[in-house]
N, C-alpha and C positions, 0 to 999 in steps of 0.2 A: 163102147164107152158111153154112147148116148143113153142106152137103156139103164146102165149102171148109175149114171148121173141122176136121172129122173126118179128111178126106183128108190134110191137112197133117201131122197127127200120125202117121197110118198110113204115109205115104211116108217120113217121116224115121226112124221106128223100125221099119221093115219087118223082120220076122223075129224081133223081140224078144218073147220069151214069159216070163211070170212062172213062177217055180218053184212047183210044187204047185197044181194046178188047183182052183179053188173049186168046179168042177162035180163033184168027187169027193165032195162032201158036199151036204146039202140047203141050198139058198140061203135066206138070211134077210135081214131088214132092207132096206137100200138096194139091194143086189144083186138080191134077189128082186123088188123093185118095178121095177127097170130091166128085168129079164128078162121080167116079166109084161106090162109096158106097152109095151115096145119103144122106150122113150125115156129120156133123162136130161135133167134140168133144170139149166142152168148160170146162176148168178147173176153178173152183170157190172156194172161201173160205166160211167157215161157220160162222165166227165171226169177220170179218174185217170191222167193221162199220166205215164209211158209204159206203165203196167201194164194198164189196161183202160179203153178210151175209144172214142168213135165217130170213124170216119174220115169223109171227105167223102161217102161213100156210105151213111152211117148204119149201118155195120157195126161191131160190137165187135171191136177189135183190141188188141194190146199184148203185153208180156212175159208177164204172168200168163195171158193168153188162150192164148198159144202153149204154155206149160207145161201148162195144162189140156187142150189138144189131145192132148198125149202121154198124159196120164192117161186121157182118154176112149178113145183108140185102144187102150190096153192093156185097159181094161174090156171093150170090144167084142170083142177077141180072146179074152180070158179067158172070157167068157160064150158064146163061139162064136156070135155074132150077126152074120150077113151084113149086116143092116141095123139101124141104130140112129138113131132120130130125136133130134136135138139141139134142145131147147127153150131159147131164150135169154130170160132174165128179168132186166130191169134192176133194180138195187137201189141204195139210198142208204146213207149211213153209219148212219142210224137204222133202216132196215128189214132190213139184211143178216143180222144175227144172229137176229132173230125168224123170218125166212123159212127159215133153215137149221134152227133149233130145231123149227119146226112141220112140217118135211118138204116145204114148198113147193118148195124148191130142194135139189138133191143135192150140189152142188159150187159154191163161190163163188170166183171168180177176179178178184181185185182188189188192193187195197192195204190189207189188213186186218192190224192189229197183233195178234200172238199174245201174250196175257198170261195170268197165272194166273186172274184174275177171269173172263175170257171162257171159259177152259177149263172153267168150271163149267156153261156152257151149250152149248158147241160143242167140236168137236175141230179140230185143224189138221194139215195135211200138213207134212212137213219144210220148214224155212225156205228161201225163195228170194231174200230180200233183207234187208238191214239198214239201218235209217234212224235218224234222231234228230229230236226235236221242236224246231224252231226257229221264227223269225218272219221275215216279209218286211215291209219298210217302204219308204217313199219315201226316196231318198237326201237329198232336201231337208228331211226331217223333223228331222234332227239327232240321231236316235236311234242310239246307238252300242253299247248293251248292254242286258241285261234291266233293270238298275237305272234306266236312263234312260227306261224306259216308265212310270215312276211318275206316277200321276195321269191317265194317258191312257186312251183307249178302244181296246180290242183286240177282235178277233173270232176265232172258231174255228167249225168246222163241227159241227152237232148230231150227237150219237151217236159222237163220236170220243174217243180217249184224250187227245188234245191239249187238249180243253176242260177235262178234269179236271186235267191237269198245270198249265195256266196258272192255274186257280183255286187249286190248292195253293200255287203260287209266289206268288200274290197275297197269300195269308194269311201264308205263312212270311216273306216279305220286306216285308210291310206296304206294298205298292205302291199301294194305293188305286185299282186299275183299275176301269174300267167294262167289263164283259165281255159282248159280244154274241154271239149264235149266228146262223149262216147255214144255210140248208137244204142247200147244197152248196159245194164248193170255189170254183167260178167266182163265185158270189154273194159269198163272203167276200173274194176277191181284188178284186172290183169295189168293195167298200166301202173298201178301202185306196186303190185307184186314184182314187176320187171324193172321198176325204177324210172319209168317214163313220167310218172307223177309222184309227188310227195304225199298226196292225200286225195281221197275220194270222198266228196261231200254227197250224202244221201240220207234217207230216213234211217234212223238207228236200227230198227228191227230188220230192215233189209240188209244192212251192213253185218248184223249179227249172223244172219243166214249165210252170207257169203264167206265170212270168216270161218264159221263152223264147218263149212263144206270144202274149205281150202286144204291143200296138202300139208300146210304147217300153221295151224290156227294160232299157236303160241307166238308166232312171229309178228302178229298184228295187234293193234290196240285201237279201240273205239273211244273217241274223245268224250270227256265229261262236259266240256263246253258245247253249247248248242247254238245254232244259227236261228232258232225259232222257239216259240212256245209250243206246248203239245198241240199237234195238228190232227184233225179227224180224217179217217179213211171211211169211205162208203162206196156202195155199188152205184155206178152211174146209170142213169136212164135218160130218155129224151126230155128236153125242157118243154114246158107248156102242155104236157099231156096229163091233165089232172086225174082222169079216170084210171090210167095205168099206174100213176104214182100212188093213188089211194089203195089199190090192190097190193102193190109192192110194200108200201109202208105198213099196212095191216099185217101182212105176212111176217115181216121181220119183227114187228112189235111183239107178236105172239111168241115167236121163237126166242127173242131176247129175254122175255119175262118167264120163260119156262126153264125147267131143270136141264133140258137138253142143251141149253146154251153153255153152261159151265162145262158139261161133258165135251162139247165140241171144242171149246177153247183149250181145255186140258189136253185134248188129243193132239192139237197142233203146236202148242207152246210149252208144254211141260213133259210130254212123252216123246219117245223116239219116233221120228217121221220118215217116210220113204223118200228116196230109195236106199239111203245109207245109214238110217237109224240115227240121224242127227237129233240132238236135244237142244231146243232153243233156250230153255231155262228162263222163261219170261212169265212169271206169275201175273195174274190179272191185277192191275193197279186199282186203287180206290177210285180214281177218276174214271176209268173205264167201267167199273161196276156201276157208278152213278149214271153214266151215259146209257148203259144198257137197261137200267131200271126205269129210265125216263127217256125213251127213244126220241132222238132229235136229229134233224139234218142241218143244224146251225153251223155255219162255216167259221164262226168267230172262235179262235183258240182260247180267248179269255173266258168264254162261256163254260169251259170245261174245268 
């Protein structure tokens, strides 16, 4: 898995070098740690389809993982390291931020929303996806909008912005919800499937992946109503490490502005993906095209 991950990025971006070698100055922070240890630690999710998840061989794959492969390849070239060990560290919604903040992982590749509150603890690479917080329910439930959730039991995943958003909506709209937390997305979706919750509040693209991979996709519906404006996803990196961020930002900017980016996006959002050949059927939006053409780590949804 490790060699496959790094070689994918190297092959795709062969010959691309960052301007201004970091080796011209004394290494500090994450770059120094990577150089000295000969390794980089990548945090990934196990079920955030199609961003970061396990395939049928228990290998972490996905859109975010491919983007991080490009980042790692440029780091390896920039540090002039013929060999670089990739250490894969599974994370959850609850553990991902602490593990970046305490230095256990160097780069997190998943479905993490970039917001101002989180930027007090971690930093983000430029945005690679825009999502919105919605809910999935059974079609048979009769739920048609957020207001019709009144008095019902809903669930979201621990450690997510979605849990905060549904709690705020509950108070603002006087919905009288019973709000449950699940340890991960599959557990939350199962609670809807088995009737323990009427709805699961989560990022719409993650809900789409869960529905598509379920035994009866036609039984579920994702809401048109949203609990949020479009929100940016980005790879997490340590806060305050300007040298490392400069390398990461330059790597993704070159990728985003290249023809490879559309190919990569199409691979994960418009074509069948492993292991079951699911098709997300999510063409790139004008807002995302704009964000990729002008790479930014702005956490403000209104800026997109």
